[in-house]
Jmol script that loads the backbone (N, CA, C; Angstrom):
load data "model"
ATOM      1  N   MET A   1      12.534  42.780 -28.236  1.00  0.00           N
ATOM      2  CA  MET A   1      12.632  44.038 -27.527  1.00  0.00           C
ATOM      3  C   MET A   1      11.916  43.964 -26.173  1.00  0.00           C
ATOM      4  N   ALA A   2      10.740  43.341 -26.166  1.00  0.00           N
ATOM      5  CA  ALA A   2       9.964  43.237 -24.928  1.00  0.00           C
ATOM      6  C   ALA A   2      10.681  42.367 -23.902  1.00  0.00           C
ATOM      7  N   ILE A   3      11.327  41.295 -24.365  1.00  0.00           N
ATOM      8  CA  ILE A   3      12.014  40.405 -23.437  1.00  0.00           C
ATOM      9  C   ILE A   3      13.198  41.104 -22.771  1.00  0.00           C
ATOM     10  N   VAL A   4      13.873  41.953 -23.498  1.00  0.00           N
ATOM     11  CA  VAL A   4      14.987  42.720 -22.936  1.00  0.00           C
ATOM     12  C   VAL A   4      14.477  43.665 -21.850  1.00  0.00           C
ATOM     13  N   LYS A   5      13.355  44.286 -22.136  1.00  0.00           N
ATOM     14  CA  LYS A   5      12.748  45.198 -21.161  1.00  0.00           C
ATOM     15  C   LYS A   5      12.350  44.447 -19.895  1.00  0.00           C
ATOM     16  N   ARG A   6      11.746  43.257 -20.054  1.00  0.00           N
ATOM     17  CA  ARG A   6      11.329  42.461 -18.886  1.00  0.00           C
ATOM     18  C   ARG A   6      12.525  41.977 -18.081  1.00  0.00           C
ATOM     19  N   ARG A   7      13.557  41.539 -18.743  1.00  0.00           N
ATOM     20  CA  ARG A   7      14.754  41.070 -18.031  1.00  0.00           C
ATOM     21  C   ARG A   7      15.398  42.207 -17.244  1.00  0.00           C
ATOM     22  N   LYS A   8      15.406  43.383 -17.831  1.00  0.00           N
ATOM     23  CA  LYS A   8      15.953  44.552 -17.134  1.00  0.00           C
ATOM     24  C   LYS A   8      15.098  44.881 -15.917  1.00  0.00           C
ATOM     25  N   GLN A   9      13.782  44.787 -16.086  1.00  0.00           N
ATOM     26  CA  GLN A   9      12.856  45.064 -14.982  1.00  0.00           C
ATOM     27  C   GLN A   9      13.039  44.035 -13.864  1.00  0.00           C
ATOM     28  N   GLN A  10      13.315  42.784 -14.201  1.00  0.00           N
ATOM     29  CA  GLN A  10      13.460  41.733 -13.204  1.00  0.00           C
ATOM     30  C   GLN A  10      14.725  41.874 -12.371  1.00  0.00           C
ATOM     31  N   SER A  11      15.630  42.702 -12.786  1.00  0.00           N
ATOM     32  CA  SER A  11      16.862  42.882 -12.020  1.00  0.00           C
ATOM     33  C   SER A  11      16.733  43.991 -10.976  1.00  0.00           C
ATOM     34  N   THR A  12      15.570  44.629 -10.878  1.00  0.00           N
ATOM     35  CA  THR A  12      15.383  45.698  -9.899  1.00  0.00           C
ATOM     36  C   THR A  12      14.996  45.128  -8.539  1.00  0.00           C
ATOM     37  N   LYS A  13      15.284  45.872  -7.490  1.00  0.00           N
ATOM     38  CA  LYS A  13      14.950  45.438  -6.134  1.00  0.00           C
ATOM     39  C   LYS A  13      13.440  45.406  -5.908  1.00  0.00           C
ATOM     40  N   LYS A  14      12.725  46.326  -6.534  1.00  0.00           N
ATOM     41  CA  LYS A  14      11.266  46.361  -6.386  1.00  0.00           C
ATOM     42  C   LYS A  14      10.650  45.070  -6.926  1.00  0.00           C
ATOM     43  N   TRP A  15      11.113  44.619  -8.092  1.00  0.00           N
ATOM     44  CA  TRP A  15      10.575  43.399  -8.684  1.00  0.00           C
ATOM     45  C   TRP A  15      10.905  42.194  -7.819  1.00  0.00           C
ATOM     46  N   LEU A  16      12.129  42.131  -7.308  1.00  0.00           N
ATOM     47  CA  LEU A  16      12.523  41.009  -6.459  1.00  0.00           C
ATOM     48  C   LEU A  16      11.687  40.944  -5.189  1.00  0.00           C
ATOM     49  N   LYS A  17      11.385  42.102  -4.616  1.00  0.00           N
ATOM     50  CA  LYS A  17      10.550  42.137  -3.414  1.00  0.00           C
ATOM     51  C   LYS A  17       9.158  41.585  -3.720  1.00  0.00           C
ATOM     52  N   GLN A  18       8.571  42.012  -4.834  1.00  0.00           N
ATOM     53  CA  GLN A  18       7.253  41.516  -5.223  1.00  0.00           C
ATOM     54  C   GLN A  18       7.294  40.015  -5.522  1.00  0.00           C
ATOM     55  N   TYR A  19       8.346  39.560  -6.176  1.00  0.00           N
ATOM     56  CA  TYR A  19       8.453  38.145  -6.511  1.00  0.00           C
ATOM     57  C   TYR A  19       8.603  37.297  -5.258  1.00  0.00           C
ATOM     58  N   ASN A  20       9.364  37.776  -4.290  1.00  0.00           N
ATOM     59  CA  ASN A  20       9.527  37.038  -3.038  1.00  0.00           C
ATOM     60  C   ASN A  20       8.197  36.900  -2.308  1.00  0.00           C
ATOM     61  N   GLN A  21       7.369  37.948  -2.350  1.00  0.00           N
ATOM     62  CA  GLN A  21       6.043  37.864  -1.749  1.00  0.00           C
ATOM     63  C   GLN A  21       5.219  36.785  -2.446  1.00  0.00           C
ATOM     64  N   ARG A  22       5.256  36.791  -3.751  1.00  0.00           N
ATOM     65  CA  ARG A  22       4.484  35.807  -4.508  1.00  0.00           C
ATOM     66  C   ARG A  22       4.968  34.398  -4.200  1.00  0.00           C
ATOM     67  N   ALA A  23       6.270  34.212  -4.112  1.00  0.00           N
ATOM     68  CA  ALA A  23       6.814  32.894  -3.818  1.00  0.00           C
ATOM     69  C   ALA A  23       6.327  32.406  -2.462  1.00  0.00           C
ATOM     70  N   GLY A  24       6.238  33.294  -1.478  1.00  0.00           N
ATOM     71  CA  GLY A  24       5.723  32.920  -0.167  1.00  0.00           C
ATOM     72  C   GLY A  24       4.272  32.507  -0.215  1.00  0.00           C
ATOM     73  N   VAL A  25       3.486  33.239  -0.970  1.00  0.00           N
ATOM     74  CA  VAL A  25       2.065  32.914  -1.113  1.00  0.00           C
ATOM     75  C   VAL A  25       1.904  31.583  -1.823  1.00  0.00           C
ATOM     76  N   GLU A  26       2.691  31.344  -2.864  1.00  0.00           N
ATOM     77  CA  GLU A  26       2.610  30.082  -3.598  1.00  0.00           C
ATOM     78  C   GLU A  26       2.952  28.910  -2.679  1.00  0.00           C
ATOM     79  N   GLY A  27       3.918  29.088  -1.809  1.00  0.00           N
ATOM     80  CA  GLY A  27       4.275  28.038  -0.860  1.00  0.00           C
ATOM     81  C   GLY A  27       3.149  27.747   0.117  1.00  0.00           C
ATOM     82  N   THR A  28       2.482  28.784   0.570  1.00  0.00           N
ATOM     83  CA  THR A  28       1.358  28.621   1.492  1.00  0.00           C
ATOM     84  C   THR A  28       0.208  27.884   0.809  1.00  0.00           C
ATOM     85  N   ILE A  29      -0.091  28.266  -0.420  1.00  0.00           N
ATOM     86  CA  ILE A  29      -1.153  27.589  -1.159  1.00  0.00           C
ATOM     87  C   ILE A  29      -0.794  26.119  -1.372  1.00  0.00           C
ATOM     88  N   SER A  30       0.447  25.854  -1.724  1.00  0.00           N
ATOM     89  CA  SER A  30       0.886  24.480  -1.936  1.00  0.00           C
ATOM     90  C   SER A  30       0.753  23.664  -0.653  1.00  0.00           C
ATOM     91  N   GLN A  31       1.157  24.232   0.476  1.00  0.00           N
ATOM     92  CA  GLN A  31       1.032  23.526   1.750  1.00  0.00           C
ATOM     93  C   GLN A  31      -0.432  23.238   2.062  1.00  0.00           C
ATOM     94  N   GLY A  32      -1.297  24.182   1.801  1.00  0.00           N
ATOM     95  CA  GLY A  32      -2.720  23.990   2.060  1.00  0.00           C
ATOM     96  C   GLY A  32      -3.322  22.910   1.186  1.00  0.00           C
ATOM     97  N   VAL A  33      -2.952  22.900  -0.079  1.00  0.00           N
ATOM     98  CA  VAL A  33      -3.512  21.914  -1.011  1.00  0.00           C
ATOM     99  C   VAL A  33      -2.972  20.526  -0.705  1.00  0.00           C
ATOM    100  N   ARG A  34      -1.668  20.424  -0.485  1.00  0.00           N
ATOM    101  CA  ARG A  34      -1.060  19.107  -0.294  1.00  0.00           C
ATOM    102  C   ARG A  34      -1.285  18.540   1.109  1.00  0.00           C
ATOM    103  N   GLY A  35      -1.236  19.391   2.109  1.00  0.00           N
ATOM    104  CA  GLY A  35      -1.320  18.893   3.481  1.00  0.00           C
ATOM    105  C   GLY A  35      -2.691  18.976   4.117  1.00  0.00           C
ATOM    106  N   PHE A  36      -3.545  19.836   3.589  1.00  0.00           N
ATOM    107  CA  PHE A  36      -4.828  20.072   4.238  1.00  0.00           C
ATOM    108  C   PHE A  36      -6.014  19.928   3.287  1.00  0.00           C
ATOM    109  N   SER A  37      -5.792  19.399   2.119  1.00  0.00           N
ATOM    110  CA  SER A  37      -6.866  19.141   1.137  1.00  0.00           C
ATOM    111  C   SER A  37      -7.744  20.357   0.890  1.00  0.00           C
ATOM    112  N   LEU A  38      -7.125  21.488   0.609  1.00  0.00           N
ATOM    113  CA  LEU A  38      -7.891  22.709   0.399  1.00  0.00           C
ATOM    114  C   LEU A  38      -8.785  22.671  -0.835  1.00  0.00           C
ATOM    115  N   ARG A  39      -8.518  21.777  -1.746  1.00  0.00           N
ATOM    116  CA  ARG A  39      -9.365  21.715  -2.939  1.00  0.00           C
ATOM    117  C   ARG A  39     -10.677  20.997  -2.681  1.00  0.00           C
ATOM    118  N   GLU A  40     -10.785  20.331  -1.543  1.00  0.00           N
ATOM    119  CA  GLU A  40     -11.998  19.593  -1.221  1.00  0.00           C
ATOM    120  C   GLU A  40     -12.693  20.263  -0.042  1.00  0.00           C
ATOM    121  N   CYS A  41     -13.960  20.555  -0.227  1.00  0.00           N
ATOM    122  CA  CYS A  41     -14.725  21.162   0.852  1.00  0.00           C
ATOM    123  C   CYS A  41     -15.627  20.101   1.468  1.00  0.00           C
ATOM    124  N   ARG A  42     -15.624  20.002   2.769  1.00  0.00           N
ATOM    125  CA  ARG A  42     -16.394  18.975   3.452  1.00  0.00           C
ATOM    126  C   ARG A  42     -17.831  19.399   3.731  1.00  0.00           C
ATOM    127  N   TYR A  43     -18.118  20.660   3.518  1.00  0.00           N
ATOM    128  CA  TYR A  43     -19.418  21.188   3.908  1.00  0.00           C
ATOM    129  C   TYR A  43     -20.110  21.876   2.739  1.00  0.00           C
ATOM    130  N   VAL A  44     -21.406  22.076   2.903  1.00  0.00           N
ATOM    131  CA  VAL A  44     -22.208  22.795   1.921  1.00  0.00           C
ATOM    132  C   VAL A  44     -22.706  24.066   2.588  1.00  0.00           C
ATOM    133  N   GLY A  45     -22.607  25.164   1.892  1.00  0.00           N
ATOM    134  CA  GLY A  45     -23.052  26.442   2.433  1.00  0.00           C
ATOM    135  C   GLY A  45     -21.870  27.360   2.678  1.00  0.00           C
ATOM    136  N   LEU A  46     -22.060  28.613   2.331  1.00  0.00           N
ATOM    137  CA  LEU A  46     -20.974  29.580   2.395  1.00  0.00           C
ATOM    138  C   LEU A  46     -20.431  29.764   3.812  1.00  0.00           C
ATOM    139  N   ASP A  47     -21.304  29.810   4.805  1.00  0.00           N
ATOM    140  CA  ASP A  47     -20.847  30.014   6.181  1.00  0.00           C
ATOM    141  C   ASP A  47     -19.988  28.853   6.673  1.00  0.00           C
ATOM    142  N   LYS A  48     -20.402  27.631   6.368  1.00  0.00           N
ATOM    143  CA  LYS A  48     -19.635  26.453   6.799  1.00  0.00           C
ATOM    144  C   LYS A  48     -18.305  26.364   6.061  1.00  0.00           C
ATOM    145  N   VAL A  49     -18.319  26.678   4.783  1.00  0.00           N
ATOM    146  CA  VAL A  49     -17.076  26.665   3.997  1.00  0.00           C
ATOM    147  C   VAL A  49     -16.115  27.715   4.530  1.00  0.00           C
ATOM    148  N   HIS A  50     -16.639  28.885   4.845  1.00  0.00           N
ATOM    149  CA  HIS A  50     -15.798  29.950   5.400  1.00  0.00           C
ATOM    150  C   HIS A  50     -15.175  29.513   6.727  1.00  0.00           C
ATOM    151  N   LEU A  51     -15.970  28.866   7.574  1.00  0.00           N
ATOM    152  CA  LEU A  51     -15.450  28.361   8.851  1.00  0.00           C
ATOM    153  C   LEU A  51     -14.364  27.322   8.616  1.00  0.00           C
ATOM    154  N   GLN A  52     -14.563  26.437   7.637  1.00  0.00           N
ATOM    155  CA  GLN A  52     -13.537  25.444   7.329  1.00  0.00           C
ATOM    156  C   GLN A  52     -12.241  26.118   6.903  1.00  0.00           C
ATOM    157  N   HIS A  53     -12.337  27.163   6.085  1.00  0.00           N
ATOM    158  CA  HIS A  53     -11.133  27.870   5.639  1.00  0.00           C
ATOM    159  C   HIS A  53     -10.411  28.538   6.808  1.00  0.00           C
ATOM    160  N   ILE A  54     -11.166  29.120   7.713  1.00  0.00           N
ATOM    161  CA  ILE A  54     -10.558  29.757   8.884  1.00  0.00           C
ATOM    162  C   ILE A  54      -9.853  28.720   9.753  1.00  0.00           C
ATOM    163  N   LEU A  55     -10.505  27.587   9.989  1.00  0.00           N
ATOM    164  CA  LEU A  55      -9.895  26.540  10.810  1.00  0.00           C
ATOM    165  C   LEU A  55      -8.672  25.931  10.129  1.00  0.00           C
ATOM    166  N   THR A  56      -8.725  25.785   8.816  1.00  0.00           N
ATOM    167  CA  THR A  56      -7.571  25.264   8.081  1.00  0.00           C
ATOM    168  C   THR A  56      -6.393  26.228   8.166  1.00  0.00           C
ATOM    169  N   ALA A  57      -6.663  27.514   7.999  1.00  0.00           N
ATOM    170  CA  ALA A  57      -5.598  28.516   8.103  1.00  0.00           C
ATOM    171  C   ALA A  57      -5.004  28.526   9.504  1.00  0.00           C
ATOM    172  N   THR A  58      -5.842  28.379  10.520  1.00  0.00           N
ATOM    173  CA  THR A  58      -5.363  28.339  11.903  1.00  0.00           C
ATOM    174  C   THR A  58      -4.469  27.120  12.114  1.00  0.00           C
ATOM    175  N   ALA A  59      -4.901  25.970  11.597  1.00  0.00           N
ATOM    176  CA  ALA A  59      -4.097  24.750  11.729  1.00  0.00           C
ATOM    177  C   ALA A  59      -2.746  24.899  11.032  1.00  0.00           C
ATOM    178  N   MET A  60      -2.739  25.506   9.848  1.00  0.00           N
ATOM    179  CA  MET A  60      -1.479  25.719   9.137  1.00  0.00           C
ATOM    180  C   MET A  60      -0.548  26.622   9.938  1.00  0.00           C
ATOM    181  N   ASN A  61      -1.104  27.675  10.507  1.00  0.00           N
ATOM    182  CA  ASN A  61      -0.286  28.589  11.307  1.00  0.00           C
ATOM    183  C   ASN A  61       0.256  27.897  12.548  1.00  0.00           C
ATOM    184  N   MET A  62      -0.555  27.058  13.182  1.00  0.00           N
ATOM    185  CA  MET A  62      -0.097  26.354  14.380  1.00  0.00           C
ATOM    186  C   MET A  62       1.035  25.377  14.032  1.00  0.00           C
ATOM    187  N   ILE A  63       0.885  24.650  12.951  1.00  0.00           N
ATOM    188  CA  ILE A  63       1.937  23.709  12.536  1.00  0.00           C
ATOM    189  C   ILE A  63       3.229  24.451  12.224  1.00  0.00           C
ATOM    190  N   ARG A  64       3.114  25.591  11.538  1.00  0.00           N
ATOM    191  CA  ARG A  64       4.311  26.389  11.245  1.00  0.00           C
ATOM    192  C   ARG A  64       4.938  26.939  12.518  1.00  0.00           C
ATOM    193  N   LEU A  65       4.112  27.343  13.468  1.00  0.00           N
ATOM    194  CA  LEU A  65       4.607  27.876  14.739  1.00  0.00           C
ATOM    195  C   LEU A  65       5.332  26.798  15.538  1.00  0.00           C
ATOM    196  N   PHE A  66       4.739  25.603  15.623  1.00  0.00           N
ATOM    197  CA  PHE A  66       5.388  24.505  16.340  1.00  0.00           C
ATOM    198  C   PHE A  66       6.707  24.122  15.678  1.00  0.00           C
ATOM    199  N   ALA A  67       6.742  24.099  14.360  1.00  0.00           N
ATOM    200  CA  ALA A  67       7.988  23.785  13.647  1.00  0.00           C
ATOM    201  C   ALA A  67       9.049  24.845  13.937  1.00  0.00           C
ATOM    202  N   TRP A  68       8.622  26.093  14.027  1.00  0.00           N
ATOM    203  CA  TRP A  68       9.570  27.180  14.325  1.00  0.00           C
ATOM    204  C   TRP A  68      10.116  27.034  15.738  1.00  0.00           C
ATOM    205  N   PHE A  69       9.240  26.703  16.701  1.00  0.00           N
ATOM    206  CA  PHE A  69       9.684  26.496  18.083  1.00  0.00           C
ATOM    207  C   PHE A  69      10.664  25.329  18.187  1.00  0.00           C
ATOM    208  N   GLU A  70      10.419  24.288  17.413  1.00  0.00           N
ATOM    209  CA  GLU A  70      11.276  23.103  17.448  1.00  0.00           C
ATOM    210  C   GLU A  70      12.564  23.282  16.651  1.00  0.00           C
ATOM    211  N   GLY A  71      12.668  24.361  15.899  1.00  0.00           N
ATOM    212  CA  GLY A  71      13.867  24.616  15.100  1.00  0.00           C
ATOM    213  C   GLY A  71      13.940  23.779  13.836  1.00  0.00           C
ATOM    214  N   ILE A  72      12.798  23.308  13.375  1.00  0.00           N
ATOM    215  CA  ILE A  72      12.766  22.515  12.145  1.00  0.00           C
ATOM    216  C   ILE A  72      12.951  23.468  10.964  1.00  0.00           C
ATOM    217  N   PRO A  73      13.966  23.247  10.132  1.00  0.00           N
ATOM    218  CA  PRO A  73      14.215  24.179   9.020  1.00  0.00           C
ATOM    219  C   PRO A  73      13.136  24.075   7.947  1.00  0.00           C
ATOM    220  N   LEU A  74      12.988  25.130   7.179  1.00  0.00           N
ATOM    221  CA  LEU A  74      12.058  25.127   6.061  1.00  0.00           C
ATOM    222  C   LEU A  74      12.542  24.139   5.006  1.00  0.00           C
ATOM    223  N   ALA A  75      11.613  23.571   4.282  1.00  0.00           N
ATOM    224  CA  ALA A  75      11.958  22.601   3.249  1.00  0.00           C
ATOM    225  C   ALA A  75      12.726  23.289   2.121  1.00  0.00           C
ATOM    226  N   LYS A  76      13.639  22.568   1.547  1.00  0.00           N
ATOM    227  CA  LYS A  76      14.382  23.078   0.403  1.00  0.00           C
ATOM    228  C   LYS A  76      13.489  23.025  -0.831  1.00  0.00           C
ATOM    229  N   THR A  77      13.747  23.905  -1.759  1.00  0.00           N
ATOM    230  CA  THR A  77      12.993  23.918  -3.007  1.00  0.00           C
ATOM    231  C   THR A  77      13.346  22.683  -3.811  1.00  0.00           C
ATOM    232  N   ARG A  78      12.323  22.016  -4.311  1.00  0.00           N
ATOM    233  CA  ARG A  78      12.520  20.803  -5.085  1.00  0.00           C
ATOM    234  C   ARG A  78      13.167  21.146  -6.423  1.00  0.00           C
ATOM    235  N   VAL A  79      14.071  20.287  -6.862  1.00  0.00           N
ATOM    236  CA  VAL A  79      14.723  20.449  -8.162  1.00  0.00           C
ATOM    237  C   VAL A  79      14.154  19.372  -9.074  1.00  0.00           C
ATOM    238  N   SER A  80      13.637  19.784 -10.210  1.00  0.00           N
ATOM    239  CA  SER A  80      13.034  18.827 -11.146  1.00  0.00           C
ATOM    240  C   SER A  80      14.098  17.900 -11.738  1.00  0.00           C
ATOM    241  N   SER A  81      13.632  16.773 -12.261  1.00  0.00           N
ATOM    242  CA  SER A  81      14.545  15.810 -12.895  1.00  0.00           C
ATOM    243  C   SER A  81      15.276  16.448 -14.074  1.00  0.00           C
ATOM    244  N   PHE A  82      14.573  17.259 -14.835  1.00  0.00           N
ATOM    245  CA  PHE A  82      15.196  17.927 -15.973  1.00  0.00           C
ATOM    246  C   PHE A  82      16.296  18.886 -15.519  1.00  0.00           C
ATOM    247  N   ALA A  83      16.027  19.632 -14.434  1.00  0.00           N
ATOM    248  CA  ALA A  83      17.022  20.570 -13.934  1.00  0.00           C
ATOM    249  C   ALA A  83      18.242  19.849 -13.365  1.00  0.00           C
ATOM    250  N   LYS A  84      18.033  18.648 -12.815  1.00  0.00           N
ATOM    251  CA  LYS A  84      19.159  17.874 -12.288  1.00  0.00           C
ATOM    252  C   LYS A  84      20.121  17.448 -13.402  1.00  0.00           C
ATOM    253  N   LEU A  85      19.581  17.262 -14.601  1.00  0.00           N
ATOM    254  CA  LEU A  85      20.436  16.878 -15.723  1.00  0.00           C
ATOM    255  C   LEU A  85      21.427  17.985 -16.088  1.00  0.00           C
ATOM    256  N   ALA A  86      21.057  19.223 -15.818  1.00  0.00           N
ATOM    257  CA  ALA A  86      21.923  20.352 -16.172  1.00  0.00           C
ATOM    258  C   ALA A  86      23.108  20.478 -15.228  1.00  0.00           C
ATOM    259  N   HIS A  87      23.032  19.859 -14.066  1.00  0.00           N
ATOM    260  CA  HIS A  87      24.127  19.983 -13.081  1.00  0.00           C
ATOM    261  C   HIS A  87      25.124  18.911 -13.215  1.00  0.00           C
TER     262      HIS A  87
END
end "model"
wireframe off; spacefill off
backbone 0.3
color backbone group
């Protein structure tokens, strides 16, 4: 019964809007972890760590801005090996 309710809820525009926001945030976190080593902090102390996060976010925004200016398309969503078997 609960799964039917959730599936019905997932077909609403409000849910899709919220999910799209989450997907964007997940992509940003993934880019930060994979491209900018966000899981590793180079400094000790809250102020220095905060500065590192600000500079990392600025660098990510600059790279995205340059890619947008150059017309580089966004990466396609990766398809897992298991999902490829279904096609």
